TORMAR-792095 format. One record per atom (N, C-alpha, C): residue number from 1; residue in three letters; chain; atom name; x, y, z. Coordinates in Angstrom, 3 decimals. Example, Ala and Ser with C-alpha at 12.3 -4.5 7.8 and 13.67 -1.06 7.14 Angstrom:
(1, ALA, A, N, (13.190, -5.690, 7.800))
(1, ALA, A, CA, (12.300, -4.500, 7.800))
(1, ALA, A, C, (13.200, -3.300, 7.800))
(2, SER, A, N, (12.850, -2.250, 7.080))
(2, SER, A, CA, (13.670, -1.060, 7.140))
(2, SER, A, C, (12.900, 0.030, 7.870))
// end
This chain:
(1, UNK, A, N, (-19.607, -20.311, -35.086))
(1, UNK, A, CA, (-20.243, -19.674, -33.952))
(1, UNK, A, C, (-19.429, -19.893, -32.668))
(2, UNK, A, N, (-18.971, -21.134, -32.467))
(2, UNK, A, CA, (-18.196, -21.462, -31.278))
(2, UNK, A, C, (-16.873, -20.692, -31.268))
(3, UNK, A, N, (-16.247, -20.535, -32.459))
(3, UNK, A, CA, (-14.988, -19.794, -32.558))
(3, UNK, A, C, (-15.193, -18.329, -32.183))
(4, UNK, A, N, (-16.324, -17.748, -32.592))
(4, UNK, A, CA, (-16.610, -16.345, -32.268))
(4, UNK, A, C, (-16.765, -16.138, -30.766))
(5, UNK, A, N, (-17.437, -17.054, -30.093))
(5, UNK, A, CA, (-17.638, -16.932, -28.645))
(5, UNK, A, C, (-16.299, -17.033, -27.926))
(6, UNK, A, N, (-15.464, -17.983, -28.333))
(6, UNK, A, CA, (-14.140, -18.138, -27.725))
(6, UNK, A, C, (-13.303, -16.893, -27.989))
(7, UNK, A, N, (-13.366, -16.373, -29.196))
(7, UNK, A, CA, (-12.617, -15.167, -29.547))
(7, UNK, A, C, (-13.039, -13.971, -28.707))
(8, UNK, A, N, (-14.355, -13.803, -28.520))
(8, UNK, A, CA, (-14.853, -12.709, -27.689))
(8, UNK, A, C, (-14.421, -12.872, -26.229))
(9, UNK, A, N, (-14.443, -14.106, -25.738))
(9, UNK, A, CA, (-14.015, -14.361, -24.346))
(9, UNK, A, C, (-12.539, -14.011, -24.162))
(10, UNK, A, N, (-11.707, -14.417, -25.123))
(10, UNK, A, CA, (-10.277, -14.109, -25.048))
(10, UNK, A, C, (-10.068, -12.600, -25.118))
(11, UNK, A, N, (-10.786, -11.934, -26.005))
(11, UNK, A, CA, (-10.681, -10.483, -26.139))
(11, UNK, A, C, (-11.115, -9.779, -24.852))
(12, UNK, A, N, (-12.233, -10.212, -24.283))
(12, UNK, A, CA, (-12.730, -9.620, -23.048))
(12, UNK, A, C, (-11.757, -9.847, -21.894))
(13, UNK, A, N, (-11.223, -11.051, -21.800))
(13, UNK, A, CA, (-10.257, -11.366, -20.754))
(13, UNK, A, C, (-8.998, -10.510, -20.907))
(14, UNK, A, N, (-8.531, -10.346, -22.133))
(14, UNK, A, CA, (-7.361, -9.505, -22.393))
(14, UNK, A, C, (-7.608, -8.056, -22.006))
(15, UNK, A, N, (-8.815, -7.556, -22.277))
(15, UNK, A, CA, (-9.144, -6.176, -21.927))
(15, UNK, A, C, (-9.180, -5.979, -20.410))
(16, UNK, A, N, (-9.552, -7.026, -19.681))
(16, UNK, A, CA, (-9.604, -6.922, -18.222))
(16, UNK, A, C, (-8.223, -7.021, -17.594))
(17, UNK, A, N, (-7.351, -7.842, -18.151))
(17, UNK, A, CA, (-6.033, -8.085, -17.562))
(17, UNK, A, C, (-5.040, -6.982, -17.908))
(18, UNK, A, N, (-4.982, -6.550, -19.145))
(18, UNK, A, CA, (-3.965, -5.596, -19.597))
(18, UNK, A, C, (-4.035, -4.256, -18.859))
(19, UNK, A, N, (-5.200, -3.642, -18.646))
(19, UNK, A, CA, (-5.202, -2.388, -17.877))
(19, UNK, A, C, (-4.671, -2.574, -16.454))
(20, UNK, A, N, (-4.962, -3.704, -15.841))
(20, UNK, A, CA, (-4.449, -3.983, -14.501))
(20, UNK, A, C, (-2.941, -4.071, -14.487))
(21, UNK, A, N, (-2.356, -4.656, -15.521))
(21, UNK, A, CA, (-0.901, -4.756, -15.592))
(21, UNK, A, C, (-0.267, -3.386, -15.756))
(22, UNK, A, N, (-0.872, -2.545, -16.577))
(22, UNK, A, CA, (-0.288, -1.218, -16.776))
(22, UNK, A, C, (-0.400, -0.376, -15.508))
(23, UNK, A, N, (-1.470, -0.546, -14.733))
(23, UNK, A, CA, (-1.586, 0.174, -13.467))
(23, UNK, A, C, (-0.543, -0.297, -12.472))
(24, UNK, A, N, (-0.250, -1.591, -12.465))
(24, UNK, A, CA, (0.766, -2.121, -11.552))
(24, UNK, A, C, (2.132, -1.544, -11.890))
(25, UNK, A, N, (2.417, -1.379, -13.180))
(25, UNK, A, CA, (3.695, -0.805, -13.580))
(25, UNK, A, C, (3.781, 0.657, -13.153))
(26, UNK, A, N, (2.678, 1.390, -13.264))
(26, UNK, A, CA, (2.676, 2.784, -12.837))
(26, UNK, A, C, (2.882, 2.890, -11.334))
(27, UNK, A, N, (2.262, 2.008, -10.580))
(27, UNK, A, CA, (2.369, 2.058, -9.121))
(27, UNK, A, C, (3.800, 1.821, -8.662))
(28, UNK, A, N, (4.563, 1.008, -9.393))
(28, UNK, A, CA, (5.943, 0.739, -9.013))
(28, UNK, A, C, (6.833, 1.968, -9.168))
(29, UNK, A, N, (6.487, 2.858, -10.084))
(29, UNK, A, CA, (7.331, 4.019, -10.337))
(29, UNK, A, C, (6.960, 5.214, -9.460))
(30, UNK, A, N, (5.789, 5.166, -8.824))
(30, UNK, A, CA, (5.365, 6.261, -7.963))
(30, UNK, A, C, (6.100, 6.148, -6.629))
(31, UNK, A, N, (6.790, 7.211, -6.205))
(31, UNK, A, CA, (7.535, 7.135, -4.942))
(31, UNK, A, C, (6.596, 6.981, -3.748))
(32, UNK, A, N, (7.043, 6.206, -2.778))
(32, UNK, A, CA, (6.249, 5.968, -1.578))
(32, UNK, A, C, (6.588, 7.020, -0.529))
(33, UNK, A, N, (5.553, 7.604, 0.060))
(33, UNK, A, CA, (5.743, 8.590, 1.119))
(33, UNK, A, C, (5.423, 7.949, 2.462))
(34, UNK, A, N, (6.287, 8.168, 3.439))
(34, UNK, A, CA, (6.041, 7.740, 4.807))
(34, UNK, A, C, (6.183, 8.980, 5.674))
(35, UNK, A, N, (5.103, 9.346, 6.364))
(35, UNK, A, CA, (5.072, 10.561, 7.182))
(35, UNK, A, C, (5.461, 11.786, 6.338))
(36, UNK, A, N, (4.972, 11.820, 5.116))
(36, UNK, A, CA, (5.235, 12.905, 4.160))
(36, UNK, A, C, (6.707, 13.052, 3.804))
(37, UNK, A, N, (7.486, 11.981, 3.926))
(37, UNK, A, CA, (8.895, 11.992, 3.537))
(37, UNK, A, C, (9.105, 10.972, 2.428))
(38, UNK, A, N, (9.767, 11.416, 1.379))
(38, UNK, A, CA, (10.137, 10.546, 0.264))
(38, UNK, A, C, (11.632, 10.278, 0.359))
(39, UNK, A, N, (12.016, 9.004, 0.183))
(39, UNK, A, CA, (13.429, 8.627, 0.215))
(39, UNK, A, C, (13.809, 8.115, -1.168))
(40, UNK, A, N, (14.800, 8.737, -1.784))
(40, UNK, A, CA, (15.294, 8.324, -3.095))
(40, UNK, A, C, (16.726, 7.832, -2.961))
(41, UNK, A, N, (17.037, 6.735, -3.652))
(41, UNK, A, CA, (18.399, 6.198, -3.656))
(41, UNK, A, C, (19.143, 6.826, -4.821))
(42, UNK, A, N, (20.243, 7.502, -4.530))
(42, UNK, A, CA, (21.059, 8.119, -5.575))
(42, UNK, A, C, (22.144, 7.164, -6.042))
(43, UNK, A, N, (22.869, 6.551, -5.081))
(43, UNK, A, CA, (24.003, 5.702, -5.447))
(43, UNK, A, C, (24.318, 4.728, -4.316))
(44, UNK, A, N, (24.744, 3.528, -4.703))
(44, UNK, A, CA, (25.250, 2.527, -3.762))
(44, UNK, A, C, (26.589, 2.074, -4.321))
(45, UNK, A, N, (27.657, 2.221, -3.523))
(45, UNK, A, CA, (28.980, 1.842, -4.023))
(45, UNK, A, C, (29.796, 1.172, -2.927))
(46, UNK, A, N, (30.734, 0.311, -3.362))
(46, UNK, A, CA, (31.647, -0.368, -2.447))
(46, UNK, A, C, (33.066, -0.057, -2.893))
(47, UNK, A, N, (33.890, 0.410, -1.958))
(47, UNK, A, CA, (35.307, 0.639, -2.218))
(47, UNK, A, C, (36.054, -0.601, -1.741))
(48, UNK, A, N, (36.582, -1.379, -2.687))
(48, UNK, A, CA, (37.246, -2.641, -2.348))
(48, UNK, A, C, (38.517, -2.423, -1.533))
(49, UNK, A, N, (39.220, -1.327, -1.787))
(49, UNK, A, CA, (40.466, -1.060, -1.051))
(49, UNK, A, C, (40.209, -0.805, 0.430))
(50, UNK, A, N, (39.241, 0.047, 0.719))
(50, UNK, A, CA, (38.960, 0.405, 2.118))
(50, UNK, A, C, (37.869, -0.470, 2.742))
(51, UNK, A, N, (37.276, -1.362, 1.949))
(51, UNK, A, CA, (36.177, -2.233, 2.401))
(51, UNK, A, C, (35.044, -1.405, 3.012))
(52, UNK, A, N, (34.660, -0.356, 2.280))
(52, UNK, A, CA, (33.630, 0.560, 2.764))
(52, UNK, A, C, (32.445, 0.590, 1.803))
(53, UNK, A, N, (31.254, 0.422, 2.365))
(53, UNK, A, CA, (30.015, 0.571, 1.608))
(53, UNK, A, C, (29.528, 2.002, 1.799))
(54, UNK, A, N, (29.138, 2.657, 0.708))
(54, UNK, A, CA, (28.615, 4.021, 0.783))
(54, UNK, A, C, (27.233, 4.063, 0.144))
(55, UNK, A, N, (26.268, 4.586, 0.888))
(55, UNK, A, CA, (24.908, 4.775, 0.382))
(55, UNK, A, C, (24.649, 6.268, 0.283))
(56, UNK, A, N, (24.265, 6.724, -0.893))
(56, UNK, A, CA, (23.892, 8.124, -1.090))
(56, UNK, A, C, (22.392, 8.174, -1.345))
(57, UNK, A, N, (21.675, 8.846, -0.460))
(57, UNK, A, CA, (20.226, 8.958, -0.550))
(57, UNK, A, C, (19.832, 10.428, -0.582))
(58, UNK, A, N, (18.582, 10.676, -0.958))
(58, UNK, A, CA, (17.972, 11.997, -0.836))
(58, UNK, A, C, (16.683, 11.845, -0.051))
(59, UNK, A, N, (16.454, 12.717, 0.899))
(59, UNK, A, CA, (15.203, 12.756, 1.640))
(59, UNK, A, C, (14.500, 14.060, 1.304))
(60, UNK, A, N, (13.201, 13.963, 1.028))
(60, UNK, A, CA, (12.411, 15.143, 0.679))
(60, UNK, A, C, (11.162, 15.155, 1.555))
(61, UNK, A, N, (10.915, 16.270, 2.234))
(61, UNK, A, CA, (9.718, 16.424, 3.057))
(61, UNK, A, C, (8.642, 17.117, 2.230))
(62, UNK, A, N, (7.425, 16.573, 2.283))
(62, UNK, A, CA, (6.311, 17.180, 1.567))
(62, UNK, A, C, (5.272, 17.761, 2.518))
(63, UNK, A, N, (5.663, 18.033, 3.767))
(63, UNK, A, CA, (4.754, 18.720, 4.685))
(63, UNK, A, C, (4.689, 20.189, 4.293))
(64, UNK, A, N, (3.572, 20.820, 4.596))
(64, UNK, A, CA, (3.407, 22.224, 4.217))
(64, UNK, A, C, (4.304, 23.152, 5.017))
(65, UNK, A, N, (4.670, 22.730, 6.208))
(65, UNK, A, CA, (5.524, 23.553, 7.066))
(65, UNK, A, C, (6.871, 22.866, 7.242))
(66, UNK, A, N, (7.913, 23.646, 7.521))
(66, UNK, A, CA, (9.199, 23.014, 7.845))
(66, UNK, A, C, (9.038, 22.110, 9.066))
(67, UNK, A, N, (9.881, 21.097, 9.161))
(67, UNK, A, CA, (9.755, 20.127, 10.242))
(67, UNK, A, C, (11.114, 19.719, 10.766))
(68, UNK, A, N, (11.118, 19.246, 12.001))
(68, UNK, A, CA, (12.331, 18.659, 12.558))
(68, UNK, A, C, (12.298, 17.168, 12.230))
(69, UNK, A, N, (13.369, 16.687, 11.644))
(69, UNK, A, CA, (13.520, 15.267, 11.336))
(69, UNK, A, C, (14.432, 14.683, 12.403))
(70, UNK, A, N, (13.946, 13.669, 13.111))
(70, UNK, A, CA, (14.706, 13.057, 14.204))
(70, UNK, A, C, (14.895, 11.577, 13.873))
(71, UNK, A, N, (16.136, 11.216, 13.529))
(71, UNK, A, CA, (16.476, 9.854, 13.123))
(71, UNK, A, C, (17.150, 9.125, 14.278))
(72, UNK, A, N, (16.692, 7.921, 14.584))
(72, UNK, A, CA, (17.334, 7.084, 15.594))
(72, UNK, A, C, (18.539, 6.424, 14.928))
(73, UNK, A, N, (19.736, 6.839, 15.306))
(73, UNK, A, CA, (20.952, 6.387, 14.613))
(73, UNK, A, C, (21.285, 4.929, 14.905))
(74, UNK, A, N, (21.003, 4.457, 16.113))
(74, UNK, A, CA, (21.349, 3.077, 16.449))
(74, UNK, A, C, (20.369, 2.065, 15.861))
(75, UNK, A, N, (19.135, 2.471, 15.611))
(75, UNK, A, CA, (18.151, 1.571, 15.002))
(75, UNK, A, C, (18.256, 1.571, 13.479))
(76, UNK, A, N, (18.867, 2.595, 12.906))
(76, UNK, A, CA, (19.047, 2.675, 11.459))
(76, UNK, A, C, (20.197, 1.764, 11.057))
(77, UNK, A, N, (19.905, 0.793, 10.173))
(77, UNK, A, CA, (20.899, -0.213, 9.807))
(77, UNK, A, C, (20.802, -0.564, 8.332))
(78, UNK, A, N, (21.888, -1.161, 7.815))
(78, UNK, A, CA, (21.941, -1.641, 6.435))
(78, UNK, A, C, (21.791, -3.157, 6.462))
(79, UNK, A, N, (20.985, -3.699, 5.556))
(79, UNK, A, CA, (20.790, -5.141, 5.449))
(79, UNK, A, C, (21.427, -5.637, 4.168))
(80, UNK, A, N, (22.088, -6.802, 4.230))
(80, UNK, A, CA, (22.640, -7.393, 3.016))
(80, UNK, A, C, (21.681, -8.462, 2.491))
(81, UNK, A, N, (22.036, -9.080, 1.364))
(81, UNK, A, CA, (21.164, -10.070, 0.738))
(81, UNK, A, C, (21.006, -11.330, 1.582))
(82, UNK, A, N, (21.905, -11.553, 2.536))
(82, UNK, A, CA, (21.818, -12.719, 3.429))
(82, UNK, A, C, (20.957, -12.424, 4.657))
(83, UNK, A, N, (20.516, -11.186, 4.803))
(83, UNK, A, CA, (19.687, -10.803, 5.936))
(83, UNK, A, C, (20.462, -10.308, 7.140))
(84, UNK, A, N, (21.783, -10.216, 7.018))
(84, UNK, A, CA, (22.611, -9.727, 8.120))
(84, UNK, A, C, (22.530, -8.201, 8.169))
(85, UNK, A, N, (22.510, -7.649, 9.389))
(85, UNK, A, CA, (22.430, -6.198, 9.549))
(85, UNK, A, C, (23.791, -5.622, 9.921))
(86, UNK, A, N, (24.018, -4.373, 9.522))
(86, UNK, A, CA, (25.285, -3.675, 9.759))
(86, UNK, A, C, (24.993, -2.295, 10.320))
(87, UNK, A, N, (25.773, -1.901, 11.317))
(87, UNK, A, CA, (25.691, -0.550, 11.867))
(87, UNK, A, C, (26.479, 0.396, 10.953))
(88, UNK, A, N, (26.106, 1.635, 10.959))
(88, UNK, A, CA, (26.810, 2.645, 10.177))
(88, UNK, A, C, (28.161, 2.956, 10.817))
(89, UNK, A, N, (29.083, 3.466, 10.030))
(89, UNK, A, CA, (30.336, 4.020, 10.567))
(89, UNK, A, C, (30.185, 5.526, 10.704))
(90, UNK, A, N, (29.648, 6.121, 9.623))
(90, UNK, A, CA, (29.310, 7.546, 9.654))
(90, UNK, A, C, (27.991, 7.738, 8.928))
(91, UNK, A, N, (27.278, 8.769, 9.320))
(91, UNK, A, CA, (26.100, 9.196, 8.556))
(91, UNK, A, C, (26.095, 10.711, 8.542))
(92, UNK, A, N, (25.744, 11.239, 7.373))
(92, UNK, A, CA, (25.745, 12.686, 7.207))
(92, UNK, A, C, (24.473, 13.096, 6.496))
(93, UNK, A, N, (23.767, 14.044, 7.115))
(93, UNK, A, CA, (22.561, 14.609, 6.511))
(93, UNK, A, C, (22.795, 16.100, 6.394))
(94, UNK, A, N, (22.878, 16.571, 5.153))
(94, UNK, A, CA, (23.258, 17.966, 4.952))
(94, UNK, A, C, (24.655, 18.175, 5.505))
(95, UNK, A, N, (24.810, 19.112, 6.436))
(95, UNK, A, CA, (26.122, 19.377, 7.048))
(95, UNK, A, C, (26.294, 18.677, 8.398))
(96, UNK, A, N, (25.269, 17.949, 8.843))
(96, UNK, A, CA, (25.319, 17.270, 10.140))
(96, UNK, A, C, (25.988, 15.911, 9.965))
(97, UNK, A, N, (27.151, 15.730, 10.612))
(97, UNK, A, CA, (27.917, 14.487, 10.521))
(97, UNK, A, C, (27.921, 13.790, 11.874))
(98, UNK, A, N, (27.594, 12.500, 11.867))
(98, UNK, A, CA, (27.622, 11.698, 13.088))
(98, UNK, A, C, (28.465, 10.463, 12.828))
(99, UNK, A, N, (29.377, 10.189, 13.758))
(99, UNK, A, CA, (30.199, 8.980, 13.697))
(99, UNK, A, C, (29.670, 8.009, 14.742))
(100, UNK, A, N, (29.772, 6.715, 14.454))
(100, UNK, A, CA, (29.336, 5.706, 15.415))
(100, UNK, A, C, (30.077, 5.873, 16.737))
(101, UNK, A, N, (31.355, 6.235, 16.649))
(101, UNK, A, CA, (32.166, 6.415, 17.859))
(101, UNK, A, C, (31.673, 7.574, 18.735))
(102, UNK, A, N, (30.859, 8.481, 18.166))
(102, UNK, A, CA, (30.285, 9.585, 18.948))
(102, UNK, A, C, (29.214, 9.097, 19.926))
(103, UNK, A, N, (28.662, 7.928, 19.648))
(103, UNK, A, CA, (27.595, 7.331, 20.473))
(103, UNK, A, C, (26.413, 8.283, 20.644))
(104, UNK, A, N, (26.041, 8.925, 19.570))
(104, UNK, A, CA, (24.912, 9.855, 19.592))
(104, UNK, A, C, (23.659, 9.103, 19.160))
(105, UNK, A, N, (22.618, 9.144, 19.987))
(105, UNK, A, CA, (21.399, 8.375, 19.728))
(105, UNK, A, C, (20.583, 8.903, 18.556))
(106, UNK, A, N, (20.548, 10.215, 18.383))
(106, UNK, A, CA, (19.666, 10.797, 17.377))
(106, UNK, A, C, (20.394, 11.789, 16.491))
(107, UNK, A, N, (19.965, 11.823, 15.245))
(107, UNK, A, CA, (20.397, 12.846, 14.303))
(107, UNK, A, C, (19.202, 13.780, 14.137))
(108, UNK, A, N, (19.384, 15.046, 14.427))
(108, UNK, A, CA, (18.325, 16.050, 14.283))
(108, UNK, A, C, (18.637, 16.896, 13.055))
(109, UNK, A, N, (17.608, 17.115, 12.224))
(109, UNK, A, CA, (17.799, 17.942, 11.037))
(109, UNK, A, C, (16.509, 18.713, 10.768))
(110, UNK, A, N, (16.636, 19.988, 10.439))
(110, UNK, A, CA, (15.493, 20.835, 10.116))
(110, UNK, A, C, (15.236, 20.742, 8.615))
(111, UNK, A, N, (14.119, 20.115, 8.241))
(111, UNK, A, CA, (13.792, 19.923, 6.824))
(111, UNK, A, C, (12.762, 20.952, 6.377))
(112, UNK, A, N, (13.023, 21.533, 5.209))
(112, UNK, A, CA, (12.078, 22.463, 4.611))
(112, UNK, A, C, (11.243, 21.727, 3.575))
(113, UNK, A, N, (10.080, 22.282, 3.272))
(113, UNK, A, CA, (9.143, 21.670, 2.341))
(113, UNK, A, C, (9.732, 21.561, 0.938))
(114, UNK, A, N, (9.716, 20.355, 0.393))
(114, UNK, A, CA, (10.124, 20.045, -0.985))
(114, UNK, A, C, (11.564, 20.428, -1.314))
(115, UNK, A, N, (12.445, 20.423, -0.326))
(115, UNK, A, CA, (13.864, 20.691, -0.553))
(115, UNK, A, C, (14.623, 19.386, -0.320))
(116, UNK, A, N, (15.198, 18.792, -1.381))
(116, UNK, A, CA, (15.936, 17.535, -1.209))
(116, UNK, A, C, (17.166, 17.729, -0.319))
(117, UNK, A, N, (17.361, 16.786, 0.596))
(117, UNK, A, CA, (18.502, 16.827, 1.506))
(117, UNK, A, C, (19.342, 15.575, 1.269))
(118, UNK, A, N, (20.631, 15.771, 1.012))
(118, UNK, A, CA, (21.536, 14.633, 0.809))
(118, UNK, A, C, (21.742, 13.907, 2.134))
(119, UNK, A, N, (21.675, 12.590, 2.076))
(119, UNK, A, CA, (21.876, 11.748, 3.264))
(119, UNK, A, C, (22.826, 10.625, 2.878))
(120, UNK, A, N, (23.981, 10.587, 3.537))
(120, UNK, A, CA, (25.034, 9.630, 3.185))
(120, UNK, A, C, (25.324, 8.728, 4.380))
(121, UNK, A, N, (25.348, 7.427, 4.140))
(121, UNK, A, CA, (25.669, 6.444, 5.173))
(121, UNK, A, C, (26.866, 5.642, 4.694))
(122, UNK, A, N, (27.875, 5.484, 5.558))
(122, UNK, A, CA, (29.012, 4.618, 5.233))
(122, UNK, A, C, (29.080, 3.489, 6.257))
(123, UNK, A, N, (29.481, 2.317, 5.770))
(123, UNK, A, CA, (29.644, 1.133, 6.616))
(123, UNK, A, C, (31.051, 0.605, 6.381))
(124, UNK, A, N, (31.871, 0.576, 7.431))
(124, UNK, A, CA, (33.235, 0.037, 7.334))
(124, UNK, A, C, (33.209, -1.488, 7.429))
(125, UNK, A, N, (34.326, -2.104, 7.026))
(125, UNK, A, CA, (34.504, -3.563, 7.085))
(125, UNK, A, C, (33.422, -4.320, 6.319))
(126, UNK, A, N, (33.062, -3.789, 5.155))
(126, UNK, A, CA, (32.075, -4.444, 4.304))
(126, UNK, A, C, (32.753, -5.634, 3.636))
(127, UNK, A, N, (32.185, -6.817, 3.781))
(127, UNK, A, CA, (32.772, -8.042, 3.259))
(127, UNK, A, C, (32.730, -8.061, 1.740))
(128, UNK, A, N, (33.852, -8.467, 1.128))
(128, UNK, A, CA, (33.940, -8.539, -0.327))
(128, UNK, A, C, (32.889, -9.524, -0.845))
(129, UNK, A, N, (32.194, -9.134, -1.882))
(129, UNK, A, CA, (31.168, -9.977, -2.483))
(129, UNK, A, C, (29.783, -9.778, -1.888))
(130, UNK, A, N, (29.688, -9.088, -0.761))
(130, UNK, A, CA, (28.381, -8.799, -0.165))
(130, UNK, A, C, (27.649, -7.758, -0.999))
(131, UNK, A, N, (26.328, -7.864, -1.042))
(131, UNK, A, CA, (25.510, -6.862, -1.720))
(131, UNK, A, C, (24.527, -6.285, -0.723))
(132, UNK, A, N, (24.451, -4.984, -0.692))
(132, UNK, A, CA, (23.472, -4.316, 0.174))
(132, UNK, A, C, (22.092, -4.476, -0.450))
(133, UNK, A, N, (21.129, -4.875, 0.361))
(133, UNK, A, CA, (19.768, -5.099, -0.122))
(133, UNK, A, C, (18.844, -3.932, 0.237))
(134, UNK, A, N, (18.970, -3.449, 1.476))
(134, UNK, A, CA, (18.072, -2.390, 1.951))
(134, UNK, A, C, (18.728, -1.620, 3.085))
(135, UNK, A, N, (18.181, -0.449, 3.339))
(135, UNK, A, CA, (18.576, 0.318, 4.522))
(135, UNK, A, C, (17.296, 0.555, 5.319))
(136, UNK, A, N, (17.377, 0.314, 6.611))
(136, UNK, A, CA, (16.234, 0.502, 7.504))
(136, UNK, A, C, (16.413, 1.835, 8.221))
(137, UNK, A, N, (15.517, 2.770, 7.935))
(137, UNK, A, CA, (15.535, 4.082, 8.578))
(137, UNK, A, C, (14.473, 4.101, 9.676))
(138, UNK, A, N, (14.839, 4.569, 10.849))
(138, UNK, A, CA, (13.903, 4.667, 11.970))
(138, UNK, A, C, (13.877, 6.126, 12.413))
(139, UNK, A, N, (12.718, 6.781, 12.223))
(139, UNK, A, CA, (12.619, 8.202, 12.552))
(139, UNK, A, C, (11.309, 8.501, 13.263))
(140, UNK, A, N, (11.305, 9.640, 13.960))
(140, UNK, A, CA, (10.147, 10.013, 14.771))
(140, UNK, A, C, (8.997, 10.504, 13.902))
(141, UNK, A, N, (7.798, 10.072, 14.250))
(141, UNK, A, CA, (6.567, 10.497, 13.589))
(141, UNK, A, C, (6.367, 11.990, 13.854))
(142, UNK, A, N, (6.091, 12.748, 12.808))
(142, UNK, A, CA, (5.936, 14.200, 12.976))
(142, UNK, A, C, (4.652, 14.559, 13.718))
(143, UNK, A, N, (3.681, 13.654, 13.739))
(143, UNK, A, CA, (2.406, 13.950, 14.387))
(143, UNK, A, C, (2.373, 13.541, 15.856))
(144, UNK, A, N, (3.238, 12.600, 16.254))
(144, UNK, A, CA, (3.186, 12.088, 17.625))
(144, UNK, A, C, (4.601, 11.954, 18.191))
(145, UNK, A, N, (4.930, 12.793, 19.135))
(145, UNK, A, CA, (6.253, 12.774, 19.762))
(145, UNK, A, C, (6.445, 11.449, 20.494))
(146, UNK, A, N, (7.611, 10.842, 20.295))
(146, UNK, A, CA, (7.928, 9.579, 20.965))
(146, UNK, A, C, (7.566, 8.343, 20.167))
(147, UNK, A, N, (6.771, 8.500, 19.105))
(147, UNK, A, CA, (6.408, 7.364, 18.251))
(147, UNK, A, C, (7.380, 7.337, 17.076))
(148, UNK, A, N, (7.985, 6.176, 16.836))
(148, UNK, A, CA, (8.964, 6.069, 15.761))
(148, UNK, A, C, (8.438, 5.201, 14.633))
(149, UNK, A, N, (8.812, 5.580, 13.419))
(149, UNK, A, CA, (8.400, 4.882, 12.204))
(149, UNK, A, C, (9.615, 4.169, 11.636))
(150, UNK, A, N, (9.411, 2.937, 11.210))
(150, UNK, A, CA, (10.487, 2.166, 10.589))
(150, UNK, A, C, (10.196, 2.069, 9.093))
(151, UNK, A, N, (11.141, 2.487, 8.276))
(151, UNK, A, CA, (10.975, 2.483, 6.819))
(151, UNK, A, C, (12.144, 1.743, 6.188))
(152, UNK, A, N, (11.856, 0.650, 5.490))
(152, UNK, A, CA, (12.891, -0.090, 4.763))
(152, UNK, A, C, (12.942, 0.440, 3.334))
(153, UNK, A, N, (14.123, 0.836, 2.901))
(153, UNK, A, CA, (14.317, 1.365, 1.549))
(153, UNK, A, C, (15.157, 0.359, 0.773))
(154, UNK, A, N, (14.584, -0.205, -0.283))
(154, UNK, A, CA, (15.328, -1.155, -1.114))
(154, UNK, A, C, (16.390, -0.426, -1.923))
(155, UNK, A, N, (17.550, -1.069, -2.020))
(155, UNK, A, CA, (18.681, -0.436, -2.715))
(155, UNK, A, C, (18.866, -1.006, -4.108))
// end
């Protein structure tokens, strides 16, 4: 009798825990939207010869109407595993190319609904052995002019 009660308790506990674990796994694979924008990481690479880190991302807008995407270029940075931040050398969204030397505060891009846009960030003088951990994107909220959203994307 005692074995049956223990067996039922273990079975009941397993039934309660296992569905929760499977839901957690599903939640990890669902892309996170911030201001109706999804950011996907395509590729992260380091060129040892030129000491350049290259991040290839895709941004997708899920708003019903086309929108202007306004990215703060100086606040957008790459973080390494040590927590150090790096400014971009160049960033390109679609055909719009901005160099750090241009000293341009914002990147403006017209995004259409559900159309992936390639977004490439390069960082010069990347230290050998460093690993990029995340990229911090800072962009204007589509609902409130002047309010900026900070989104960290793990690499």
